N, CA and C atoms of all chains as a GROMACS GRO file, in nm:
protein
  573
    1MET      N    1  -0.503  -1.206   2.471
    1MET     CA    2  -0.616  -1.187   2.403
    1MET      C    3  -0.650  -1.101   2.281
    2MET      N    4  -0.726  -1.165   2.218
    2MET     CA    5  -0.732  -1.090   2.085
    2MET      C    6  -0.877  -1.020   2.067
    3THR      N    7  -0.856  -0.897   2.034
    3THR     CA    8  -0.995  -0.817   2.017
    3THR      C    9  -1.075  -0.867   1.891
    4VAL      N   10  -1.191  -0.806   1.886
    4VAL     CA   11  -1.252  -0.824   1.758
    4VAL      C   12  -1.184  -0.738   1.643
    5MET      N   13  -1.155  -0.625   1.678
    5MET     CA   14  -1.077  -0.558   1.571
    5MET      C   15  -0.970  -0.630   1.520
    6THR      N   16  -0.880  -0.688   1.599
    6THR     CA   17  -0.756  -0.750   1.546
    6THR      C   18  -0.781  -0.881   1.493
    7ILE      N   19  -0.906  -0.966   1.490
    7ILE     CA   20  -0.949  -1.065   1.419
    7ILE      C   21  -0.963  -0.995   1.278
    8LEU      N   22  -1.041  -0.910   1.287
    8LEU     CA   23  -1.094  -0.846   1.149
    8LEU      C   24  -0.980  -0.786   1.053
    9SER      N   25  -0.886  -0.736   1.131
    9SER     CA   26  -0.770  -0.685   1.053
    9SER      C   27  -0.687  -0.791   1.010
   10ILE      N   28  -0.674  -0.930   1.087
   10ILE     CA   29  -0.618  -1.021   1.012
   10ILE      C   30  -0.673  -1.074   0.914
   11LEU      N   31  -0.835  -1.094   0.903
   11LEU     CA   32  -0.892  -1.162   0.780
   11LEU      C   33  -0.846  -1.036   0.653
   12PHE      N   34  -0.893  -0.928   0.699
   12PHE     CA   35  -0.867  -0.830   0.594
   12PHE      C   36  -0.730  -0.844   0.515
   13ILE      N   37  -0.635  -0.848   0.602
   13ILE     CA   38  -0.485  -0.847   0.550
   13ILE      C   39  -0.468  -0.997   0.470
   14LEU      N   40  -0.509  -1.089   0.511
   14LEU     CA   41  -0.518  -1.222   0.468
   14LEU      C   42  -0.589  -1.207   0.312
   15GLY      N   43  -0.714  -1.153   0.304
   15GLY     CA   44  -0.742  -1.139   0.181
   15GLY      C   45  -0.676  -1.055   0.090
   16GLY      N   46  -0.616  -0.948   0.140
   16GLY     CA   47  -0.501  -0.898   0.052
   16GLY      C   48  -0.378  -0.955   0.013
   17LEU      N   49  -0.353  -1.025   0.101
   17LEU     CA   50  -0.230  -1.120   0.041
   17LEU      C   51  -0.281  -1.218  -0.065
   18PHE      N   52  -0.414  -1.274  -0.052
   18PHE     CA   53  -0.471  -1.369  -0.137
   18PHE      C   54  -0.457  -1.288  -0.276
   19PHE      N   55  -0.532  -1.168  -0.272
   19PHE     CA   56  -0.548  -1.116  -0.393
   19PHE      C   57  -0.413  -1.070  -0.453
   20PHE      N   58  -0.310  -1.011  -0.389
   20PHE     CA   59  -0.166  -0.988  -0.430
   20PHE      C   60  -0.123  -1.134  -0.507
   21THR      N   61  -0.116  -1.222  -0.412
   21THR     CA   62  -0.078  -1.378  -0.480
   21THR      C   63  -0.118  -1.379  -0.651
   22THR      N   64  -0.273  -1.383  -0.646
   22THR     CA   65  -0.352  -1.396  -0.747
   22THR      C   66  -0.296  -1.306  -0.880
   23ALA      N   67  -0.270  -1.163  -0.842
   23ALA     CA   68  -0.210  -1.092  -0.914
   23ALA      C   69  -0.085  -1.109  -0.997
   24THR      N   70  -0.005  -1.178  -0.887
   24THR     CA   71   0.138  -1.195  -0.933
   24THR      C   72   0.152  -1.288  -1.033
   25VAL      N   73   0.066  -1.430  -0.977
   25VAL     CA   74   0.057  -1.512  -1.063
   25VAL      C   75   0.007  -1.481  -1.227
   26GLY      N   76  -0.107  -1.395  -1.192
   26GLY     CA   77  -0.164  -1.381  -1.345
   26GLY      C   78  -0.060  -1.270  -1.406
   27LEU      N   79   0.027  -1.204  -1.356
   27LEU     CA   80   0.124  -1.133  -1.420
   27LEU      C   81   0.246  -1.200  -1.491
   28LEU      N   82   0.280  -1.329  -1.403
   28LEU     CA   83   0.376  -1.420  -1.458
   28LEU      C   84   0.315  -1.507  -1.562
   29ARG      N   85   0.198  -1.540  -1.561
   29ARG     CA   86   0.142  -1.662  -1.642
   29ARG      C   87   0.076  -1.632  -1.768
   30PHE      N   88   0.010  -1.504  -1.781
   30PHE     CA   89  -0.063  -1.490  -1.892
   30PHE      C   90   0.012  -1.464  -2.015
   31PRO      N   91  -0.052  -1.461  -2.148
   31PRO     CA   92   0.020  -1.486  -2.276
   31PRO      C   93   0.082  -1.352  -2.328
   32ASP      N   94  -0.017  -1.243  -2.279
   32ASP     CA   95   0.041  -1.107  -2.359
   32ASP      C   96   0.034  -0.976  -2.281
   33PHE      N   97   0.050  -0.870  -2.336
   33PHE     CA   98   0.046  -0.744  -2.242
   33PHE      C   99  -0.093  -0.737  -2.192
   34PHE      N  100  -0.214  -0.724  -2.263
   34PHE     CA  101  -0.338  -0.695  -2.217
   34PHE      C  102  -0.376  -0.782  -2.091
   35THR      N  103  -0.361  -0.899  -2.116
   35THR     CA  104  -0.426  -0.958  -2.032
   35THR      C  105  -0.316  -0.997  -1.895
   36ARG      N  106  -0.205  -0.955  -1.903
   36ARG     CA  107  -0.139  -0.947  -1.783
   36ARG      C  108  -0.163  -0.824  -1.694
   37LEU      N  109  -0.222  -0.701  -1.776
   37LEU     CA  110  -0.256  -0.585  -1.739
   37LEU      C  111  -0.381  -0.614  -1.655
   38HIS      N  112  -0.476  -0.686  -1.731
   38HIS     CA  113  -0.598  -0.705  -1.665
   38HIS      C  114  -0.617  -0.796  -1.537
   39ALA      N  115  -0.494  -0.885  -1.511
   39ALA     CA  116  -0.482  -0.931  -1.401
   39ALA      C  117  -0.424  -0.864  -1.296
   40THR      N  118  -0.292  -0.776  -1.340
   40THR     CA  119  -0.245  -0.698  -1.231
   40THR      C  120  -0.326  -0.574  -1.179
   41GLY      N  121  -0.421  -0.534  -1.282
   41GLY     CA  122  -0.489  -0.384  -1.279
   41GLY      C  123  -0.565  -0.412  -1.168
   42LYS      N  124  -0.653  -0.494  -1.177
   42LYS     CA  125  -0.786  -0.536  -1.092
   42LYS      C  126  -0.738  -0.601  -0.940
   43GLY      N  127  -0.654  -0.698  -0.977
   43GLY     CA  128  -0.608  -0.788  -0.850
   43GLY      C  129  -0.531  -0.677  -0.741
   44ASP      N  130  -0.463  -0.607  -0.794
   44ASP     CA  131  -0.358  -0.523  -0.706
   44ASP      C  132  -0.455  -0.410  -0.640
   45THR      N  133  -0.524  -0.359  -0.716
   45THR     CA  134  -0.631  -0.278  -0.640
   45THR      C  135  -0.706  -0.296  -0.546
   46LEU      N  136  -0.764  -0.426  -0.568
   46LEU     CA  137  -0.834  -0.477  -0.464
   46LEU      C  138  -0.754  -0.509  -0.348
   47ALA      N  139  -0.637  -0.561  -0.368
   47ALA     CA  140  -0.540  -0.606  -0.269
   47ALA      C  141  -0.490  -0.516  -0.199
   48VAL      N  142  -0.461  -0.413  -0.238
   48VAL     CA  143  -0.399  -0.269  -0.162
   48VAL      C  144  -0.516  -0.215  -0.088
   49PHE      N  145  -0.638  -0.216  -0.154
   49PHE     CA  146  -0.714  -0.162  -0.061
   49PHE      C  147  -0.756  -0.260   0.054
   50LEU      N  148  -0.759  -0.375   0.044
   50LEU     CA  149  -0.801  -0.470   0.169
   50LEU      C  150  -0.685  -0.452   0.258
   51SER      N  151  -0.582  -0.458   0.215
   51SER     CA  152  -0.467  -0.470   0.309
   51SER      C  153  -0.464  -0.350   0.373
   52LEU      N  154  -0.460  -0.211   0.330
   52LEU     CA  155  -0.451  -0.107   0.411
   52LEU      C  156  -0.586  -0.072   0.492
   53VAL      N  157  -0.682  -0.128   0.438
   53VAL     CA  158  -0.819  -0.122   0.553
   53VAL      C  159  -0.810  -0.212   0.660
   54GLY      N  160  -0.723  -0.316   0.637
   54GLY     CA  161  -0.692  -0.398   0.774
   54GLY      C  162  -0.588  -0.346   0.863
   55LEU      N  163  -0.462  -0.280   0.805
   55LEU     CA  164  -0.374  -0.221   0.874
   55LEU      C  165  -0.454  -0.126   0.969
   56ALA      N  166  -0.529  -0.017   0.895
   56ALA     CA  167  -0.627   0.071   0.963
   56ALA      C  168  -0.683   0.012   1.065
   57LEU      N  169  -0.772  -0.069   1.042
   57LEU     CA  170  -0.834  -0.141   1.194
   57LEU      C  171  -0.756  -0.188   1.296
   58TYR      N  172  -0.640  -0.223   1.254
   58TYR     CA  173  -0.528  -0.236   1.361
   58TYR      C  174  -0.481  -0.158   1.426
   59GLU      N  175  -0.448  -0.046   1.349
   59GLU     CA  176  -0.403   0.106   1.435
   59GLU      C  177  -0.514   0.145   1.506
   60GLY      N  178  -0.656   0.142   1.458
   60GLY     CA  179  -0.755   0.189   1.555
   60GLY      C  180  -0.772   0.336   1.521
   61PHE      N  181  -0.880   0.406   1.570
   61PHE     CA  182  -0.939   0.557   1.519
   61PHE      C  183  -0.861   0.657   1.576
   62SER      N  184  -0.758   0.684   1.481
   62SER     CA  185  -0.674   0.801   1.516
   62SER      C  186  -0.645   0.889   1.389
   63LEU      N  187  -0.551   0.983   1.395
   63LEU     CA  188  -0.493   1.034   1.272
   63LEU      C  189  -0.463   0.952   1.158
   64THR      N  190  -0.353   0.882   1.246
   64THR     CA  191  -0.281   0.774   1.140
   64THR      C  192  -0.370   0.673   1.095
   65GLY      N  193  -0.456   0.610   1.137
   65GLY     CA  194  -0.564   0.516   1.089
   65GLY      C  195  -0.636   0.588   0.964
   66LEU      N  196  -0.667   0.707   1.023
   66LEU     CA  197  -0.752   0.815   0.881
   66LEU      C  198  -0.644   0.830   0.776
   67LYS      N  199  -0.504   0.859   0.804
   67LYS     CA  200  -0.411   0.879   0.699
   67LYS      C  201  -0.418   0.737   0.608
   68ILE      N  202  -0.412   0.624   0.671
   68ILE     CA  203  -0.415   0.501   0.588
   68ILE      C  204  -0.539   0.478   0.493
   69VAL      N  205  -0.648   0.512   0.561
   69VAL     CA  206  -0.767   0.516   0.474
   69VAL      C  207  -0.758   0.597   0.372
   70ILE      N  208  -0.687   0.747   0.385
   70ILE     CA  209  -0.695   0.798   0.279
   70ILE      C  210  -0.608   0.747   0.168
   71ILE      N  211  -0.503   0.712   0.212
   71ILE     CA  212  -0.427   0.650   0.087
   71ILE      C  213  -0.488   0.527   0.032
   72ALA      N  214  -0.560   0.427   0.104
   72ALA     CA  215  -0.662   0.330   0.044
   72ALA      C  216  -0.716   0.395  -0.048
   73ILE      N  217  -0.814   0.496  -0.023
   73ILE     CA  218  -0.903   0.562  -0.103
   73ILE      C  219  -0.810   0.632  -0.238
   74PHE      N  220  -0.692   0.676  -0.212
   74PHE     CA  221  -0.618   0.731  -0.325
   74PHE      C  222  -0.566   0.625  -0.426
   75MET      N  223  -0.532   0.545  -0.370
   75MET     CA  224  -0.494   0.397  -0.451
   75MET      C  225  -0.583   0.331  -0.522
   76PHE      N  226  -0.727   0.348  -0.470
   76PHE     CA  227  -0.857   0.285  -0.546
   76PHE      C  228  -0.893   0.364  -0.662
   77ILE      N  229  -0.839   0.521  -0.669
   77ILE     CA  230  -0.885   0.581  -0.777
   77ILE      C  231  -0.758   0.573  -0.869
   78ALA      N  232  -0.635   0.595  -0.811
   78ALA     CA  233  -0.507   0.619  -0.895
   78ALA      C  234  -0.484   0.479  -0.978
   79GLN      N  235  -0.484   0.358  -0.927
   79GLN     CA  236  -0.439   0.242  -0.988
   79GLN      C  237  -0.504   0.250  -1.115
   80PRO      N  238  -0.670   0.237  -1.126
   80PRO     CA  239  -0.721   0.184  -1.241
   80PRO      C  240  -0.688   0.291  -1.329
   81THR      N  241  -0.666   0.429  -1.292
   81THR     CA  242  -0.620   0.537  -1.410
   81THR      C  243  -0.489   0.521  -1.464
   82ALA      N  244  -0.397   0.473  -1.392
   82ALA     CA  245  -0.270   0.415  -1.451
   82ALA      C  246  -0.283   0.317  -1.519
   83THR      N  247  -0.368   0.231  -1.516
   83THR     CA  248  -0.382   0.078  -1.569
   83THR      C  249  -0.417   0.114  -1.707
   84HIS      N  250  -0.542   0.221  -1.712
   84HIS     CA  251  -0.613   0.249  -1.828
   84HIS      C  252  -0.496   0.334  -1.919
   85ALA      N  253  -0.448   0.430  -1.862
   85ALA     CA  254  -0.316   0.522  -1.934
   85ALA      C  255  -0.239   0.433  -1.992
   86ILE      N  256  -0.177   0.337  -1.934
   86ILE     CA  257  -0.066   0.248  -2.012
   86ILE      C  258  -0.139   0.169  -2.084
   87SER      N  259  -0.273   0.094  -2.087
   87SER     CA  260  -0.320   0.006  -2.174
   87SER      C  261  -0.355   0.071  -2.308
   88LYS      N  262  -0.367   0.200  -2.287
   88LYS     CA  263  -0.409   0.286  -2.375
   88LYS      C  264  -0.302   0.331  -2.469
   89ALA      N  265  -0.186   0.348  -2.403
   89ALA     CA  266  -0.053   0.379  -2.453
   89ALA      C  267   0.015   0.250  -2.555
   90GLY      N  268  -0.026   0.124  -2.485
   90GLY     CA  269   0.029   0.007  -2.546
   90GLY      C  270  -0.042  -0.033  -2.677
   91LEU      N  271  -0.180   0.021  -2.690
   91LEU     CA  272  -0.271  -0.028  -2.793
   91LEU      C  273  -0.244   0.082  -2.907
   92ARG      N  274  -0.224   0.224  -2.874
   92ARG     CA  275  -0.143   0.338  -2.977
   92ARG      C  276  -0.022   0.290  -3.020
   93PHE      N  277   0.034   0.220  -2.942
   93PHE     CA  278   0.215   0.178  -2.981
   93PHE      C  279   0.184   0.080  -3.075
   94GLY      N  280   0.069  -0.001  -3.067
   94GLY     CA  281   0.067  -0.108  -3.212
   94GLY      C  282   0.084  -0.268  -3.142
   95LEU      N  283   0.082  -0.274  -3.011
   95LEU     CA  284   0.093  -0.398  -2.965
   95LEU      C  285  -0.065  -0.466  -2.989
   96LYS      N  286  -0.029  -0.616  -3.055
   96LYS     CA  287  -0.165  -0.679  -3.088
   96LYS      C  288  -0.209  -0.770  -2.968
   97PRO      N  289  -0.354  -0.782  -2.946
   97PRO     CA  290  -0.376  -0.842  -2.844
   97PRO      C  291  -0.395  -0.983  -2.866
   98TRP      N  292  -0.377  -1.077  -2.767
   98TRP     CA  293  -0.342  -1.221  -2.772
   98TRP      C  294  -0.483  -1.279  -2.843
   99MET      N  295  -0.496  -1.391  -2.907
   99MET     CA  296  -0.587  -1.447  -2.960
   99MET      C  297  -0.553  -1.597  -2.960
  100ARG      N  298  -0.654  -1.683  -2.964
  100ARG     CA  299  -0.643  -1.828  -2.967
  100ARG      C  300  -0.619  -1.845  -3.140
  101GLU      N  301  -0.559  -1.962  -3.155
  101GLU     CA  302  -0.511  -1.993  -3.295
  101GLU      C  303  -0.650  -2.005  -3.370
  102GLU      N  304  -0.752  -2.073  -3.346
  102GLU     CA  305  -0.861  -2.077  -3.454
  102GLU      C  306  -0.928  -1.947  -3.464
  103ASP      N  307  -0.919  -1.861  -3.386
  103ASP     CA  308  -0.985  -1.733  -3.403
  103ASP      C  309  -0.913  -1.629  -3.477
  104LYS      N  310  -0.778  -1.665  -3.536
  104LYS     CA  311  -0.695  -1.571  -3.618
  104LYS      C  312  -0.753  -1.562  -3.747
  105LYS      N  313  -0.767  -1.655  -3.804
  105LYS     CA  314  -0.823  -1.652  -3.950
  105LYS      C  315  -0.953  -1.566  -3.990
  106MET      N  316   0.055  -1.056   1.716
  106MET     CA  317   0.040  -1.007   1.599
  106MET      C  318   0.152  -0.954   1.538
  107ASN      N  319   0.268  -0.944   1.589
  107ASN     CA  320   0.405  -0.882   1.521
  107ASN      C  321   0.447  -0.987   1.453
  108THR      N  322   0.425  -1.127   1.506
  108THR     CA  323   0.466  -1.254   1.384
  108THR      C  324   0.401  -1.259   1.283
  109PHE      N  325   0.270  -1.199   1.291
  109PHE     CA  326   0.182  -1.225   1.189
  109PHE      C  327   0.223  -1.140   1.056
  110LEU      N  328   0.250  -1.021   1.110
  110LEU     CA  329   0.278  -0.904   1.020
  110LEU      C  330   0.411  -0.938   0.964
  111THR      N  331   0.512  -1.000   1.058
  111THR     CA  332   0.646  -1.030   1.002
  111THR      C  333   0.618  -1.128   0.864
  112ALA      N  334   0.521  -1.254   0.905
  112ALA     CA  335   0.512  -1.340   0.820
  112ALA      C  336   0.464  -1.282   0.672
  113ILE      N  337   0.364  -1.184   0.702
  113ILE     CA  338   0.300  -1.102   0.575
  113ILE      C  339   0.409  -1.042   0.499
  114ALA      N  340   0.500  -0.949   0.575
  114ALA     CA  341   0.604  -0.875   0.480
  114ALA      C  342   0.693  -0.977   0.416
  115LEU      N  343   0.718  -1.088   0.472
  115LEU     CA  344   0.832  -1.179   0.421
  115LEU      C  345   0.762  -1.250   0.270
  116ALA      N  346   0.608  -1.256   0.289
  116ALA     CA  347   0.551  -1.312   0.170
  116ALA      C  348   0.538  -1.191   0.068
  117LEU      N  349   0.509  -1.079   0.117
  117LEU     CA  350   0.527  -0.980  -0.002
  117LEU      C  351   0.652  -0.960  -0.062
  118CYS      N  352   0.761  -0.989   0.033
  118CYS     CA  353   0.898  -0.952  -0.037
  118CYS      C  354   0.918  -1.104  -0.126
  119LEU      N  355   0.866  -1.190  -0.101
  119LEU     CA  356   0.865  -1.298  -0.206
  119LEU      C  357   0.790  -1.265  -0.334
  120LEU      N  358   0.683  -1.206  -0.321
  120LEU     CA  359   0.606  -1.170  -0.411
  120LEU      C  360   0.667  -1.090  -0.522
  121VAL      N  361   0.756  -0.961  -0.447
  121VAL     CA  362   0.829  -0.876  -0.515
  121VAL      C  363   0.927  -0.942  -0.586
  122PHE      N  364   1.006  -1.039  -0.549
  122PHE     CA  365   1.110  -1.110  -0.614
  122PHE      C  366   1.034  -1.195  -0.734
  123LEU      N  367   0.919  -1.231  -0.730
  123LEU     CA  368   0.865  -1.302  -0.866
  123LEU      C  369   0.835  -1.224  -0.930
  124VAL      N  370   0.783  -1.090  -0.903
  124VAL     CA  371   0.759  -0.997  -1.026
  124VAL      C  372   0.860  -0.943  -1.077
  125LEU      N  373   0.986  -0.947  -1.027
  125LEU     CA  374   1.115  -0.913  -1.081
  125LEU      C  375   1.142  -0.976  -1.192
  126TYR      N  376   1.088  -1.098  -1.192
  126TYR     CA  377   1.128  -1.172  -1.326
  126TYR      C  378   1.068  -1.103  -1.448
  127ARG      N  379   0.934  -1.058  -1.411
  127ARG     CA  380   0.876  -0.995  -1.564
  127ARG      C  381   0.953  -0.856  -1.580
  128VAL      N  382   0.997  -0.784  -1.471
  128VAL     CA  383   1.078  -0.660  -1.496
  128VAL      C  384   1.194  -0.706  -1.568
  129VAL      N  385   1.267  -0.812  -1.566
  129VAL     CA  386   1.407  -0.852  -1.605
  129VAL      C  387   1.399  -0.886  -1.753
  130PHE      N  388   1.292  -1.014  -1.745
  130PHE     CA  389   1.291  -1.075  -1.892
  130PHE      C  390   1.192  -1.031  -1.965
  131GLY      N  391   1.070  -0.966  -1.906
  131GLY     CA  392   0.924  -0.933  -1.981
  131GLY      C  393   0.969  -0.854  -2.106
  132PRO      N  394   0.890  -0.911  -2.218
  132PRO     CA  395   0.944  -0.866  -2.357
  132PRO      C  396   0.886  -0.738  -2.364
  133GLY      N  397   0.952  -0.614  -2.418
  133GLY     CA  398   0.906  -0.506  -2.441
  133GLY      C  399   0.910  -0.401  -2.320
  134VAL      N  400   0.864  -0.293  -2.335
  134VAL     CA  401   0.894  -0.193  -2.225
  134VAL      C  402   0.747  -0.176  -2.144
  135PHE      N  403   0.644  -0.220  -2.218
  135PHE     CA  404   0.520  -0.197  -2.157
  135PHE      C  405   0.485  -0.305  -2.041
  136ASN      N  406   0.557  -0.418  -2.048
  136ASN     CA  407   0.545  -0.542  -1.971
  136ASN      C  408   0.624  -0.476  -1.829
  137ARG      N  409   0.760  -0.406  -1.861
  137ARG     CA  410   0.834  -0.349  -1.734
  137ARG      C  411   0.774  -0.290  -1.668
  138ILE      N  412   0.701  -0.177  -1.745
  138ILE     CA  413   0.616  -0.065  -1.664
  138ILE      C  414   0.517  -0.109  -1.580
  139ALA      N  415   0.442  -0.203  -1.642
  139ALA     CA  416   0.317  -0.272  -1.541
  139ALA      C  417   0.370  -0.357  -1.431
  140ALA      N  418   0.489  -0.432  -1.454
  140ALA     CA  419   0.561  -0.487  -1.341
  140ALA      C  420   0.623  -0.395  -1.214
  141ILE      N  421   0.676  -0.282  -1.304
  141ILE     CA  422   0.705  -0.205  -1.173
  141ILE      C  423   0.627  -0.148  -1.102
  142SER      N  424   0.483  -0.102  -1.175
  142SER     CA  425   0.398  -0.036  -1.080
  142SER      C  426   0.320  -0.147  -0.995
  143ALA      N  427   0.341  -0.256  -1.010
  143ALA     CA  428   0.300  -0.378  -0.921
  143ALA      C  429   0.373  -0.382  -0.811
  144ILE      N  430   0.517  -0.361  -0.852
  144ILE     CA  431   0.619  -0.373  -0.724
  144ILE      C  432   0.579  -0.253  -0.637
  145GLY      N  433   0.549  -0.144  -0.689
  145GLY     CA  434   0.549  -0.022  -0.620
  145GLY      C  435   0.435  -0.060  -0.519
  146THR      N  436   0.340  -0.098  -0.578
  146THR     CA  437   0.207  -0.128  -0.465
  146THR      C  438   0.229  -0.197  -0.375
  147LYS      N  439   0.321  -0.320  -0.391
  147LYS     CA  440   0.350  -0.414  -0.291
  147LYS      C  441   0.434  -0.360  -0.173
  148THR      N  442   0.531  -0.258  -0.229
  148THR     CA  443   0.633  -0.214  -0.146
  148THR      C  444   0.562  -0.083  -0.051
  149LEU      N  445   0.456  -0.025  -0.104
  149LEU     CA  446   0.374   0.065  -0.012
  149LEU      C  447   0.306  -0.004   0.096
  150VAL      N  448   0.257  -0.125   0.071
  150VAL     CA  449   0.213  -0.224   0.189
  150VAL      C  450   0.310  -0.246   0.283
  151ILE      N  451   0.446  -0.274   0.248
  151ILE     CA  452   0.548  -0.360   0.313
  151ILE      C  453   0.607  -0.225   0.423
  152LEU      N  454   0.618  -0.094   0.344
  152LEU     CA  455   0.660   0.012   0.447
  152LEU      C  456   0.556   0.058   0.538
  153ILE      N  457   0.432   0.019   0.518
  153ILE     CA  458   0.336   0.069   0.658
  153ILE      C  459   0.371  -0.043   0.750
  154ILE      N  460   0.388  -0.166   0.706
  154ILE     CA  461   0.429  -0.292   0.806
  154ILE      C  462   0.558  -0.274   0.885
  155PHE      N  463   0.658  -0.218   0.798
  155PHE     CA  464   0.758  -0.162   0.870
  155PHE      C  465   0.748  -0.068   0.975
  156GLY      N  466   0.652   0.013   0.951
  156GLY     CA  467   0.620   0.125   1.066
  156GLY      C  468   0.558   0.065   1.188
  157PHE      N  469   0.488  -0.036   1.179
  157PHE     CA  470   0.439  -0.096   1.282
  157PHE      C  471   0.557  -0.172   1.350
  158PHE      N  472   0.621  -0.227   1.286
  158PHE     CA  473   0.772  -0.300   1.370
  158PHE      C  474   0.820  -0.185   1.448
  159TYR      N  475   0.850  -0.053   1.385
  159TYR     CA  476   0.924   0.026   1.467
  159TYR      C  477   0.830   0.121   1.571
  160ASN      N  478   0.722   0.075   1.579
  160ASN     CA  479   0.621   0.162   1.634
  160ASN      C  480   0.634   0.333   1.620
  161ARG      N  481   0.653   0.345   1.482
  161ARG     CA  482   0.648   0.488   1.447
  161ARG      C  483   0.567   0.491   1.304
  162VAL      N  484   0.446   0.429   1.322
  162VAL     CA  485   0.379   0.416   1.208
  162VAL      C  486   0.341   0.583   1.136
  163GLU      N  487   0.328   0.675   1.219
  163GLU     CA  488   0.292   0.824   1.162
  163GLU      C  489   0.420   0.876   1.081
  164MET      N  490   0.534   0.853   1.107
  164MET     CA  491   0.642   0.868   1.021
  164MET      C  492   0.630   0.790   0.867
  165PHE      N  493   0.619   0.653   0.880
  165PHE     CA  494   0.612   0.562   0.747
  165PHE      C  495   0.496   0.578   0.689
  166ILE      N  496   0.371   0.646   0.734
  166ILE     CA  497   0.257   0.686   0.662
  166ILE      C  498   0.303   0.786   0.541
  167ASP      N  499   0.390   0.885   0.610
  167ASP     CA  500   0.398   0.987   0.502
  167ASP      C  501   0.500   0.950   0.386
  168ILE      N  502   0.611   0.858   0.422
  168ILE     CA  503   0.680   0.801   0.313
  168ILE      C  504   0.587   0.724   0.236
  169SER      N  505   0.507   0.636   0.281
  169SER     CA  506   0.420   0.549   0.185
  169SER      C  507   0.309   0.639   0.086
  170MET      N  508   0.291   0.748   0.154
  170MET     CA  509   0.184   0.828   0.075
  170MET      C  510   0.274   0.910  -0.055
  171VAL      N  511   0.399   0.944  -0.018
  171VAL     CA  512   0.472   1.002  -0.132
  171VAL      C  513   0.528   0.891  -0.218
  172TYR      N  514   0.530   0.747  -0.169
  172TYR     CA  515   0.561   0.659  -0.262
  172TYR      C  516   0.455   0.612  -0.347
  173ALA      N  517   0.330   0.637  -0.319
  173ALA     CA  518   0.201   0.593  -0.373
  173ALA      C  519   0.188   0.705  -0.481
  174LEU      N  520   0.221   0.834  -0.449
  174LEU     CA  521   0.196   0.969  -0.551
  174LEU      C  522   0.312   0.933  -0.650
  175LEU      N  523   0.427   0.907  -0.634
  175LEU     CA  524   0.525   0.880  -0.732
  175LEU      C  525   0.531   0.776  -0.786
  176ASN      N  526   0.455   0.668  -0.772
  176ASN     CA  527   0.416   0.540  -0.830
  176ASN      C  528   0.330   0.601  -0.955
  177PHE      N  529   0.230   0.661  -0.905
  177PHE     CA  530   0.109   0.678  -1.010
  177PHE      C  531   0.163   0.785  -1.099
  178ILE      N  532   0.232   0.892  -1.076
  178ILE     CA  533   0.292   1.004  -1.166
  178ILE      C  534   0.376   0.941  -1.259
  179GLY      N  535   0.467   0.852  -1.226
  179GLY     CA  536   0.585   0.770  -1.286
  179GLY      C  537   0.520   0.695  -1.394
  180CYS      N  538   0.403   0.626  -1.361
  180CYS     CA  539   0.330   0.528  -1.450
  180CYS      C  540   0.259   0.607  -1.555
  181VAL      N  541   0.185   0.702  -1.510
  181VAL     CA  542   0.101   0.797  -1.627
  181VAL      C  543   0.214   0.867  -1.719
  182ALA      N  544   0.328   0.937  -1.664
  182ALA     CA  545   0.407   0.996  -1.721
  182ALA      C  546   0.480   0.900  -1.848
  183ALA      N  547   0.533   0.797  -1.795
  183ALA     CA  548   0.594   0.694  -1.884
  183ALA      C  549   0.478   0.648  -1.990
  184ALA      N  550   0.353   0.633  -1.954
  184ALA     CA  551   0.256   0.598  -2.050
  184ALA      C  552   0.227   0.717  -2.162
  185LYS      N  553   0.220   0.826  -2.107
  185LYS     CA  554   0.198   0.945  -2.210
  185LYS      C  555   0.332   0.954  -2.310
  186TYR      N  556   0.438   0.941  -2.248
  186TYR     CA  557   0.574   0.944  -2.351
  186TYR      C  558   0.562   0.814  -2.449
  187LEU      N  559   0.541   0.722  -2.408
  187LEU     CA  560   0.541   0.597  -2.493
  187LEU      C  561   0.434   0.627  -2.592
  188GLU      N  562   0.303   0.688  -2.551
  188GLU     CA  563   0.204   0.720  -2.639
  188GLU      C  564   0.226   0.784  -2.759
  189ASN      N  565   0.313   0.909  -2.735
  189ASN     CA  566   0.349   0.970  -2.859
  189ASN      C  567   0.446   0.908  -2.917
  190GLU      N  568   0.553   0.822  -2.883
  190GLU     CA  569   0.639   0.774  -2.951
  190GLU      C  570   0.618   0.705  -3.073
  191GLY      N  571   0.494   0.619  -3.038
  191GLY     CA  572   0.442   0.483  -3.127
  191GLY      C  573   0.358   0.585  -3.247
   0.00000   0.00000   0.00000
């Protein structure tokens, strides 16, 4: 017999898996560095947050569940910071953003 | 629930192998760093799921926390180093 918390955690983890999949497809398919970073930076952040919140709901209210939520909050702050740092480094390094052919002239 | 978590862990391992394409063939070092960061994020979730398999989540949580910190610090350090190179 499944409780309400288990069903909620399954929904959260499935949402996290969906966003992991979309971030991976974006990382593989987009044309240049900045667009790939746009896909993986936002998609992975939301995906890891949803997955960890789902696992914390499955674990229940305890010290372990609180630690999982702390990791989720830390990743929600750290992942955009890392994405910003690496994209700034790429821009300073001299990588050109991708453009359409008709916009280039 | 254990079957469901096994399926999720297997799907995440498949996604890690897909991202590994970008690490091996990705043009330039920046694509590789972004892909390694994505792999570290997926590994963090896989580690906690393994903790549920072994019924020892409280130990795997600490490993996962260290993994998150090292992933973040490594990414920022590599970005700062390459920023000064160019």
